[in-house]
Each structure stands twice: as structure tokens, then as C-alpha cells.
C-alpha positions in Angstrom: -76.5 -57.5 48.2 -78.5 -55.6 45.8 -77.8 -55.1 42.0 -76.6 -51.4 42.3 -74.3 -52.4 44.9 -72.9 -55.5 43.7 -72.2 -52.7 40.4 -70.6 -50.2 43.0 -68.5 -53.1 44.4 -67.7 -54.9 41.2 -66.4 -51.6 39.6 -64.2 -51.0 42.6 -62.6 -54.3 42.5 -62.2 -53.6 38.6 -59.8 -50.6 39.9 -58.1 -51.7 42.3 -57.5 -54.9 40.2 -55.7 -52.7 38.0 -53.6 -51.0 40.2 -52.3 -54.6 41.5 -51.6 -54.8 37.7 -49.0 -51.8 38.3 -46.7 -53.8 41.0 -43.3 -54.1 39.7 -44.1 -52.1 36.6 -41.0 -50.0 35.5 -42.0 -46.4 36.2 -39.6 -44.9 33.0 -36.6 -45.5 34.6 -38.0 -43.4 37.6 -36.6 -45.2 40.5 -40.1 -46.9 42.0 -42.7 -49.1 40.1 -46.0 -47.8 38.8 -48.1 -49.2 42.0 -45.1 -46.8 44.2 -46.1 -44.0 42.5 -48.9 -43.8 42.8 -49.2 -44.9 46.2 -46.6 -42.1 47.1 -49.1 -39.8 45.1 -52.2 -40.2 46.7 -50.7 -40.5 50.2 -49.0 -37.1 49.1 -52.2 -35.6 48.8 -54.1 -37.5 51.4 -52.2 -35.9 53.8 -51.9 -33.0 52.5 -55.7 -32.5 53.5 -57.2 -32.0 50.0 -60.5 -33.3 48.6 -61.2 -36.6 48.0 -61.1 -35.9 44.1 -57.8 -34.9 44.1 -56.4 -37.7 46.3 -58.4 -40.5 44.1 -56.7 -38.5 41.0 -53.8 -38.8 42.4 -54.1 -42.6 42.9 -55.2 -43.1 39.1 -53.3 -40.9 36.8 -51.2 -43.1 35.8 -53.9 -46.3 35.3 -53.3 -46.4 31.5 -49.9 -47.9 32.0 -51.7 -50.7 34.0 -51.5 -53.9 31.6 -55.1 -54.3 33.3 -56.2 -51.4 31.8 -54.2 -50.3 28.4 -50.5 -50.7 29.0 -49.0 -47.7 27.8 -45.8 -47.7 28.4 -44.4 -44.6 26.7 -46.2 -41.7 25.7 -46.0 -41.0 21.7 -47.0 -38.1 19.3 -50.5 -38.6 18.8 -52.3 -40.0 22.2 -50.3 -39.6 25.9 -51.4 -41.8 28.6 -53.6 -39.5 31.1 -55.9 -39.4 27.5 -56.0 -42.9 27.8 -56.6 -42.7 31.3 -59.4 -40.8 31.2 -61.5 -42.7 28.5 -61.3 -45.7 30.9 -61.7 -43.5 34.3 -64.6 -41.8 33.2 -67.5 -44.3 33.6 -66.1 -45.6 36.1 -64.8 -42.5 38.7 -67.0 -39.9 37.0 -65.7 -36.6 34.2 -64.3 -34.1 37.2 -61.6 -37.2 38.4 -60.8 -38.2 35.2 -60.3 -34.8 33.1 -57.9 -34.2 36.7 -55.8 -37.2 35.4 -55.1 -36.5 31.7 -54.6 -33.2 32.7 -51.1 -34.3 34.4 -49.5 -34.4 31.4 -50.8 -31.1 30.2 -49.8 -29.4 33.6 -46.3 -30.3 33.2 -46.6 -29.0 29.8 -48.1 -25.7 31.6 -45.3 -25.4 34.6 -42.7 -25.6 31.7 -44.0 -22.5 30.0 -45.0 -20.1 32.6 -42.5 -21.0 35.2 -39.1 -20.8 33.9 -37.4 -22.4 36.9 -40.2 -25.3 36.8 -38.0 -27.7 33.7 -34.7 -27.5 35.7 -37.3 -29.6 39.0 -38.5 -32.3 36.5 -36.3 -35.7 37.3 -34.1 -36.7 33.4 -37.1 -38.9 33.1 -40.1 -36.7 32.9 -38.0 -34.0 31.0 -37.4 -36.4 28.3 -40.9 -37.2 28.1 -41.8 -33.9 27.6 -40.4 -34.0 24.0 -43.2 -36.8 23.4 -45.4 -35.1 25.1 -45.8 -31.6 23.0 -43.0 -29.4 25.0 -44.1 -26.5 26.5 -47.1 -25.0 25.8 -47.9 -22.5 23.5 -49.8 -19.1 24.5 -53.2 -20.8 23.5 -52.8 -23.5 24.9 -51.9 -22.3 28.3 -55.1 -20.2 27.9 -57.2 -23.0 27.1 -55.7 -25.0 30.2 -57.2 -22.0 32.2 -60.3 -22.2 31.2 -61.0 -24.9 33.3 -62.1 -24.5 36.5 -59.7 -26.8 38.2 -57.0 -26.4 36.7 -55.1 -25.7 39.4 -56.2 -29.2 40.8 -54.6 -30.0 38.0 -51.1 -28.3 38.2 -51.5 -29.5 41.8 -51.7 -33.1 40.7 -48.9 -32.5 38.6 -46.4 -31.5 41.8 -47.7 -34.8 43.4 -46.2 -36.7 40.5 -43.3 -35.1 40.2 -42.6 -35.3 44.2 -43.8 -39.0 44.6 -40.8 -40.7 43.0 -39.0 -42.0 46.1 -37.2 -44.8 46.8 -38.7 -46.9 50.3 -41.2 -44.6 50.7 -42.9 -46.4 53.2 -47.1 -45.0 52.8 -50.3 -46.6 53.1 -51.3 -49.6 50.3 -54.8 -49.2 48.2 -57.0 -50.4 51.1 -56.7 -46.7 52.9 -58.5 -45.4 49.5 -61.2 -48.0 49.1 -64.0 -46.1 51.0 -63.3 -42.8 48.9 -63.2 -45.5 45.7 -66.7 -46.6 46.8 -68.1 -42.9 47.2 -66.7 -41.8 43.6 -68.1 -44.8 41.9 -71.4 -45.2 43.5 -71.9 -41.2 42.4 -70.3 -42.1 39.4 -72.1 -45.0 38.3 -75.6 -42.6 40.0 -75.8 -45.1 42.8 -76.4 -44.6 46.8 -73.4 -46.3 48.4 
């Protein structure tokens, strides 16, 4: 194995190990654990035929909760887990996927501010965490959020996040995403795979 292929393989293994470290990890009182949630979100994205980057962002959006990454159990007023995830993800999977993962929290704030019925669809846990995450966006925040060309993908990720909380759902495991991870890591590291 060449040095560049080894770097890709090692980074992919690091990401998979971080995901596995979420097995059994409580998800703020939701009825699934962190890994089940990640796998459900990724499968919802994959089965909808969406683009690869959104599938991987769906898989990794809560990676900062993983003990192998940052172990952020609860969001605070100064930083949410999406921001910590983006810092960890950017050098591994690139800035676009990192941004999408980060924006699943602002997308919730955006939807609460722009869709009257959205707040009522939040689970009790998600409605509670909204307060710690800053509450609904103001008009300037909405404008800033919409200024990114991928803002609609961030909203799509939020939808996946809201739906990926089904106890007992049967979805593929991490191996389903290995090829995609190899591709995005290779691109992020500037290496052919």
C-alpha cells in the first residue's frame, strides 16, 4: 500500500472507529442511540437518491458526540456539537461535508423561524435543545444562512435528522458507506483513490 493510500485507509478507519464509539451512546433521551441515529439518517439520504456528500454528512453530522472525537453530550450556549463536528471533519472529509454537518443545528433554527408548523414537528428533546442552540434565527441570520449555495442541502439534512429516530429500524451498517468515505477522504486529502 502506498503512503497516500495508507493515509486514506487510516483516515477512513479513524472515521469508522469514531462512528462505532457512538454505539449504545444515549441520544439526549431520544429512543435510539447515537449510532442508530447516524445510520438511519444516512440510509434515509441514500435511499432518497441524494448526492454522496449529503449521505456522508447525514452519517457524520453528530460525530462530535462520539467519545473518540469530542464527547459533547449536550450543547451549550457558546458552542453546539455541529461546530465541533465541522472542525474535526473538515480535514478528513472536506469543507463542504463539514459545513453541511455543522449546519444541521442552524437549519433547525432556520426552520423554526421560517415555517410556522415546523416547531410542532420537533420531538420533545429537539424542542428543548433548540433553546440551548440559540432559538429561532432572526432575519439577519436567515439571510446569512441562505447566502450559502448549499443551504437547501442543510435543510434537507435537518429533515433527515428529524426523521432518523425510529426505534428498531433496520438499516445497513457502516460498511454501506465505506466506498463513499474512501472517495471523500481521498478528495479531502488531495489523493487519488
